[in-house]
N, C-alpha and C positions, 0 to 999 in steps of 0.2 A: 147303658144296657149293663148290669152287673153279672159276672160269671158265676153260674150256679156252684155253690160250695161241693157238691158231688162230683163235678169236674174238675174242682181245684184238688181235692182229695185223691182222685185218679191220678193227676198230675204228680202229686207229691209221692205217690206210692211206687211209680213208674218212671224211671229215668228217661225213656225214650218219648214219652208223651209231652208235648208242649202245647200251650195255649197262647192265642194271640187275640189282642182285642183292638178294634180299630173303630175310630169315631169319625165319622163324616158329617158334612152339613144335614143331610137328610136321611142318614142311615148308621147304624151301629152294626159292626159284626164281630162275633166271635168265632174264632176257629181253632178246632182242635185236631192235632195231627198225633196219631196214636203211634207213629213212627214205623220201623220196619219189623213189625210183627209178622209179616207173611200172611195175616188174615185181615180181610176186609171187614171194616165195621159196618153195620146195618143199624138203622134206627126206625122204630116205630112210635108213633104218637096216638095215644089213648087218653082222650079228654085234654088235659093240661099236663100230661105227664109224657115225657120221652123216655123211652126204653132203648138203650144202646147195648148191642152185642158185638164183642170182638172175639173171634175164636169162642173159647168156653166161658169167657168172661162176660158177666151181664151187670148193667147197673142203670139205675133210672134217676132222673131228676125232674123237678118242677120246671116246665117251660117258663123262661123269665117273662115278666110284664113287658109289654111292648113287642115282643118277638112276633114277627109275621112269618116265618119260615124257618124250619129245621130241616136240613138236608145232609146226606153223605154225597160226596162226589171226590172220585179218586182218593178214597181212604181218608179223607178230611171231613169231620163233622163241622157243620157251618150253622151258625143261629144268627139270622139278620133281621133287622127290625127298625 
């Protein structure tokens, strides 16, 4: 599963944001850590679009093909499929 370009742009703009991609036999996981912002990210899914809000910053991206779940847990945005 490919990391959405919008997430790559956020990571490129912010030094504290890190993205990791993991490929397993039966699952792919993209994890985005927004770093020590003091703000907890939230995610809303509308149709095939994910809307992420971190403090006053908001951005959206198309949910990758093959993704079965997009969640936030302990400040980490996780896309799995």
